[in-house]
C-alpha positions as CSV (number, residue, x, y, z in Angstrom):
1,C,9.4,2.0,1.8
2,H,6.3,3.9,-0.2
3,G,7.3,7.0,1.4
4,A,5.6,9.0,4.2
5,N,2.5,10.1,3.0
6,G,2.2,7.1,-0.2
7,E,3.6,8.8,-2.6
8,G,5.9,6.0,-3.9
9,V,10.0,5.8,-4.5
10,K,10.5,6.7,-8.4
11,D,14.1,5.7,-8.0
12,K,13.4,2.2,-6.2
13,F,10.7,1.6,-8.6
14,Y,8.0,1.8,-5.1
15,P,4.7,2.0,-6.5
16,V,2.2,5.1,-5.0
17,I,0.1,3.5,-2.6
18,A,-2.0,6.9,-1.9
19,G,-5.4,7.2,-2.8
20,Q,-5.6,3.3,-4.3
21,H,-8.5,1.5,-4.0
22,Y,-8.9,-0.3,-1.2
23,K,-9.8,-3.5,-1.9
24,Y,-6.9,-3.5,-4.2
25,L,-4.2,-3.2,-1.5
26,L,-5.9,-5.3,0.5
27,R,-5.7,-8.4,-2.0
28,Q,-2.1,-7.2,-3.1
29,M,-0.9,-7.0,0.9
30,T,-2.7,-10.3,1.6
31,E,-1.4,-12.2,-0.9
32,I,2.4,-11.3,0.1
33,R,2.0,-12.1,3.2
34,D,0.8,-15.2,2.4
35,G,3.2,-16.1,-0.7
36,H,0.8,-15.7,-3.1
37,R,2.4,-13.3,-5.1
38,R,5.7,-14.4,-6.6
39,N,7.1,-11.2,-7.6
40,A,7.0,-9.7,-4.4
41,N,9.9,-7.4,-3.8
42,P,11.5,-9.5,-0.3
43,D,11.7,-6.6,1.5
44,M,8.0,-6.1,1.7
45,V,7.5,-9.7,2.7
46,R,9.4,-9.7,5.6
47,I,7.7,-6.3,6.9
48,I,4.5,-7.5,5.8
49,K,4.3,-11.0,7.0
50,K,3.8,-10.2,10.8
51,Y,0.7,-8.2,10.2
52,N,-2.5,-10.4,11.1
53,N,-5.9,-9.6,9.0
54,D,-7.4,-6.8,11.0
55,Q,-4.4,-4.9,10.9
56,L,-4.2,-5.5,7.3
57,V,-7.8,-3.8,6.9
58,A,-6.9,-1.0,9.5
59,I,-3.7,-0.3,6.9
60,S,-5.6,-0.8,3.3
61,A,-8.6,1.5,4.7
62,Y,-5.9,4.3,6.2
63,Q,-3.6,4.1,2.7
64,S,-6.9,4.3,0.7
65,S,-7.7,7.3,2.5
66,L,-4.5,9.5,1.3
67,V,-4.4,11.8,-1.5
68,M,-2.3,11.1,-4.4
69,P,0.8,13.2,-5.2
70,G,1.2,15.6,-7.3
71,N,-0.5,16.1,-10.4
72,M,-1.4,12.4,-10.3
73,C,-5.0,13.2,-9.0
74,K,-6.3,16.3,-10.9
75,A,-8.4,16.3,-13.5
76,K,-7.2,16.6,-16.9
77,A,-8.5,19.8,-18.6
78,P,-11.1,19.7,-21.5
79,A,-9.7,19.7,-24.9
80,K,-9.8,23.4,-26.4
81,K,-12.3,23.7,-29.4
82,K,-11.0,24.4,-32.5
């Protein structure tokens, strides 16, 4: 749903998850699975509810290891001095 490399899907409002913080990803997925996140996409709930804690840990570790796509991960150039 979030793209082959976690790059997100803009037109469906699926966020970028590649390179996201491990603890954040784990917390969000756990809350979605356990029904504590009220604004979760029903498709996400259906997919994620079958995973146990160990699987969510592994998924979070993998997703956080991915590189953010495009210019999202590039450092901004310093401002030019006048």
